[in-house]
C-alpha positions as CSV (number, residue, x, y, z in Angstrom):
1,X,-25.8,15.8,-41.7
2,X,-28.9,17.1,-43.5
3,X,-29.9,20.5,-42.0
4,X,-33.5,21.5,-41.5
5,X,-34.2,24.6,-43.5
6,X,-35.0,27.6,-41.3
7,X,-34.6,30.4,-43.8
8,X,-32.5,33.5,-43.9
9,X,-33.5,34.9,-40.5
10,X,-32.8,31.7,-38.6
11,X,-29.4,31.6,-40.2
12,X,-28.8,35.2,-39.3
13,X,-29.8,34.7,-35.7
14,X,-27.6,31.6,-35.5
15,X,-24.6,33.5,-36.6
16,X,-25.4,36.3,-34.1
17,X,-25.7,33.6,-31.3
18,X,-22.4,32.1,-32.2
19,X,-20.7,35.5,-32.0
20,X,-22.4,36.4,-28.7
21,X,-21.9,33.1,-26.9
22,X,-18.2,32.8,-28.1
23,X,-17.6,36.3,-26.6
24,X,-19.2,35.4,-23.3
25,X,-18.1,31.9,-22.5
26,X,-16.9,28.6,-23.9
27,X,-19.5,26.0,-24.8
28,X,-19.3,22.3,-23.9
29,X,-22.0,19.9,-24.9
30,X,-22.5,16.2,-23.9
31,X,-24.7,13.8,-25.8
32,X,-26.0,16.4,-28.2
33,X,-26.6,13.5,-30.7
34,X,-29.7,12.8,-28.6
35,X,-31.5,15.7,-30.2
36,X,-33.4,13.9,-33.0
37,X,-32.2,14.6,-36.5
38,X,-35.7,14.7,-37.8
39,X,-39.3,14.7,-36.6
40,X,-41.0,16.4,-33.7
41,X,-39.3,16.6,-30.3
42,X,-39.9,18.4,-27.0
43,X,-36.8,19.6,-25.2
44,X,-37.4,20.4,-21.5
45,X,-34.8,22.6,-19.8
46,X,-33.8,24.4,-16.6
47,X,-33.7,28.2,-16.7
48,X,-31.2,30.2,-14.7
49,X,-30.2,33.2,-16.8
50,X,-31.5,35.4,-19.6
51,X,-28.5,34.1,-21.6
52,X,-29.9,30.5,-21.6
53,X,-31.8,30.7,-24.9
54,X,-28.7,31.8,-26.9
55,X,-26.8,28.7,-25.8
56,X,-29.9,26.4,-26.0
57,X,-30.6,27.6,-29.6
58,X,-27.1,26.7,-30.7
59,X,-27.5,23.2,-29.1
60,X,-30.5,22.5,-31.3
61,X,-29.2,24.4,-34.4
62,X,-25.8,22.7,-34.2
63,X,-27.6,19.4,-34.6
64,X,-29.2,20.5,-37.8
65,X,-32.6,21.5,-36.4
66,X,-34.5,24.7,-36.0
67,X,-35.5,25.5,-32.4
68,X,-39.0,26.8,-31.6
69,X,-38.9,28.5,-28.2
70,X,-41.9,29.2,-26.1
71,X,-41.3,32.7,-24.7
72,X,-43.1,35.5,-22.8
73,X,-45.3,37.4,-25.3
74,X,-43.9,40.7,-24.0
75,X,-40.8,40.0,-26.0
76,X,-42.8,40.2,-29.2
77,X,-43.6,43.9,-28.3
78,X,-39.9,44.9,-28.4
79,X,-39.3,46.3,-31.9
80,X,-36.2,44.5,-33.2
81,X,-36.5,41.4,-31.0
82,X,-40.2,41.0,-31.8
83,X,-39.5,41.1,-35.5
84,X,-36.8,38.5,-35.3
85,X,-39.0,36.2,-33.1
86,X,-41.8,36.4,-35.6
87,X,-39.4,35.8,-38.6
88,X,-38.0,32.8,-36.9
89,X,-41.5,31.5,-36.0
90,X,-41.0,31.3,-32.2
91,X,-44.0,30.7,-29.9
92,X,-45.4,33.5,-27.7
93,X,-46.8,32.6,-24.3
94,X,-49.8,34.5,-23.1
95,X,-50.6,34.2,-19.4
96,X,-53.7,35.4,-17.6
97,X,-55.3,36.6,-20.8
98,X,-58.0,35.4,-23.3
99,X,-55.1,34.3,-25.6
100,X,-53.5,32.0,-23.0
101,X,-54.7,28.9,-24.8
102,X,-53.2,30.0,-28.1
103,X,-49.7,29.4,-26.6
104,X,-50.2,25.7,-26.4
105,X,-52.1,25.5,-29.7
106,X,-49.1,26.9,-31.5
107,X,-46.8,24.5,-29.7
108,X,-49.1,21.6,-30.5
109,X,-49.0,22.6,-34.1
110,X,-45.2,22.8,-34.1
111,X,-44.8,19.3,-32.6
112,X,-47.5,17.8,-35.0
113,X,-45.6,19.4,-37.9
114,X,-42.4,17.6,-36.9
115,X,-40.6,20.6,-35.3
116,X,-38.4,20.9,-32.2
117,X,-40.1,22.8,-29.4
118,X,-38.0,24.1,-26.5
119,X,-39.7,24.8,-23.2
120,X,-38.7,26.1,-19.8
121,X,-41.4,24.6,-17.5
122,X,-40.4,27.1,-14.7
123,X,-41.8,29.8,-16.9
124,X,-39.1,32.3,-15.9
125,X,-35.5,32.2,-14.6
126,X,-35.4,30.5,-11.2
127,X,-35.4,32.5,-8.1
128,X,-33.6,29.8,-6.2
129,X,-30.4,31.6,-4.9
130,X,-28.3,28.5,-5.8
131,X,-29.7,28.1,-9.3
132,X,-31.7,24.9,-8.7
133,X,-35.0,24.6,-10.6
134,X,-38.0,26.4,-9.1
135,X,-41.7,25.5,-9.2
136,X,-42.8,24.4,-12.7
137,X,-45.9,24.8,-14.7
138,X,-47.6,22.0,-16.4
139,X,-47.5,23.1,-20.1
140,X,-44.7,20.8,-20.8
141,X,-46.6,17.8,-19.4
142,X,-49.7,18.7,-21.5
143,X,-47.5,18.8,-24.7
144,X,-45.7,15.7,-23.8
145,X,-48.8,13.6,-23.2
146,X,-50.6,14.9,-26.3
147,X,-47.8,13.9,-28.8
148,X,-45.9,10.7,-29.5
149,X,-42.6,12.5,-29.9
150,X,-39.3,12.2,-27.9
151,X,-39.5,14.2,-24.7
152,X,-35.9,15.0,-23.9
153,X,-34.6,16.5,-20.6
154,X,-31.7,18.9,-20.9
155,X,-29.6,20.6,-18.2
156,X,-27.3,23.6,-18.8
157,X,-25.0,25.2,-16.2
158,X,-22.6,28.2,-16.4
159,X,-24.8,31.0,-17.8
160,X,-25.6,32.2,-14.2
161,X,-21.9,32.7,-13.6
162,X,-21.8,35.1,-16.5
163,X,-25.1,37.0,-16.0
164,X,-27.1,36.8,-12.7
165,X,-30.2,38.9,-13.3
166,X,-31.5,39.0,-9.8
167,X,-28.2,40.0,-8.3
168,X,-27.4,42.4,-11.2
169,X,-24.1,40.7,-11.9
170,X,-22.4,40.5,-15.3
171,X,-19.1,38.8,-15.1
172,X,-17.8,37.6,-18.5
173,X,-14.2,37.6,-17.1
174,X,-12.5,35.4,-16.3
175,X,-14.0,33.4,-19.1
176,X,-16.5,30.8,-18.0
177,X,-17.6,27.5,-19.5
178,X,-21.3,26.8,-20.2
179,X,-21.9,23.0,-20.0
180,X,-25.0,21.4,-21.5
181,X,-26.0,17.7,-21.1
182,X,-28.8,16.1,-23.1
183,X,-30.5,13.3,-21.4
184,X,-32.2,10.1,-22.7
185,X,-35.9,10.6,-23.8
186,X,-38.3,10.1,-21.0
187,X,-40.5,7.0,-21.1
188,X,-44.1,8.3,-20.6
189,X,-45.9,5.1,-21.7
190,X,-47.2,4.4,-18.2
191,X,-48.8,7.9,-18.2
192,X,-50.4,7.9,-21.6
193,X,-54.0,7.0,-22.1
194,X,-55.0,8.4,-18.6
195,X,-57.2,11.4,-18.1
196,X,-55.1,14.5,-18.2
197,X,-56.4,15.9,-14.9
198,X,-54.4,18.0,-12.5
199,X,-52.9,15.0,-10.6
200,X,-51.5,13.5,-13.8
201,X,-50.2,16.8,-15.1
202,X,-48.3,17.5,-11.9
203,X,-47.1,13.9,-11.8
204,X,-45.6,14.2,-15.3
205,X,-44.3,17.7,-14.6
206,X,-42.4,16.3,-11.5
207,X,-41.1,13.4,-13.5
208,X,-39.7,15.7,-16.3
209,X,-38.2,18.2,-13.9
210,X,-36.7,15.4,-11.8
211,X,-34.8,14.2,-14.8
212,X,-33.7,17.7,-15.6
213,X,-32.6,18.3,-12.0
214,X,-30.7,14.9,-11.9
215,X,-28.8,16.0,-15.0
216,X,-28.1,19.4,-13.5
217,X,-26.8,17.7,-10.3
218,X,-24.4,15.6,-12.5
219,X,-23.1,18.7,-14.3
220,X,-22.6,20.6,-11.1
221,X,-21.2,17.7,-9.1
222,X,-23.6,18.5,-6.3
223,X,-26.7,17.0,-4.7
224,X,-29.9,19.1,-5.1
225,X,-31.6,20.3,-2.0
226,X,-34.5,18.4,-0.4
227,X,-37.9,19.0,-2.0
228,X,-37.1,18.5,-5.7
229,X,-38.8,18.3,-8.0
230,X,-41.5,20.9,-7.2
231,X,-44.4,21.4,-9.5
232,X,-46.3,24.7,-9.5
233,X,-49.5,26.1,-10.9
234,X,-51.3,24.5,-13.8
235,X,-50.6,26.5,-16.9
236,X,-48.4,27.1,-19.8
237,X,-44.7,27.9,-19.7
238,X,-42.1,29.8,-21.7
C-alpha cells in the first residue's frame, strides 16, 4: 500500500496515538478498506468522547492516508497541542466570529486538494446520556454538496466506556474494546444541483447522520431512540 506523505510530525503523532490507544483499549475496525486509498474524501463520524480523534486518526492513517480534522479553534491556543495541530495541517473551526467562514474555506481547499477531511457534525461530544448522536450542524452537508468526493459515514463505539467527560469517569480497566465500522459512501446524486438553502442542508445533514446512527446501532446491537436523526443549527462543525 502506497502511503500518503504527511511529514515528520504526522508520523510522530501517529506513533503517539498508537501508544496511547493501545494503553487505553483494544481497537477493532470493520470495512476500513472503504477509506479511499487516494483522492479527496469526507469522513462523517459520531462524537462521544474526547478520546475519539485518537482512534479515528489511526483508522485513516492505518489506511495510508493523512487525516485532516476540523476542530475547535481553542485547541490551537494550547501551546504544545496547537503547535502539533498546525504542523499536521489540521483545520481550526471558528464559531460566532468574523473568521467563521474560514473554517469551511480551509476544508474546501483540503477536499479540492485530494485530502481526507474528518468531521464531527455534532460539533462537540454528544450530551445524550446514552451516547447517541445529538443535534448536528450543517457544515458536513455544505462540504459534501460542494465536492464530488466520497462521503463516508463512520461509527465508533467504546471510547465513552473509557472516558466519559460529562460524568467525569475515566475507566481504562478492565480493558475495553473500541469498535469502528466504516459505511458505504452515501449517494448524494439526488441532492446535487439543487439550491443549497436551509431545507436542503438540513435534509442532507439528516441523511448523513442517519447513516452514522444506523452504523452505530449495528455496532451497539441496539435500536436508537425515536427522533433520530436530529439536525441542529446551520453552521460549521468540528
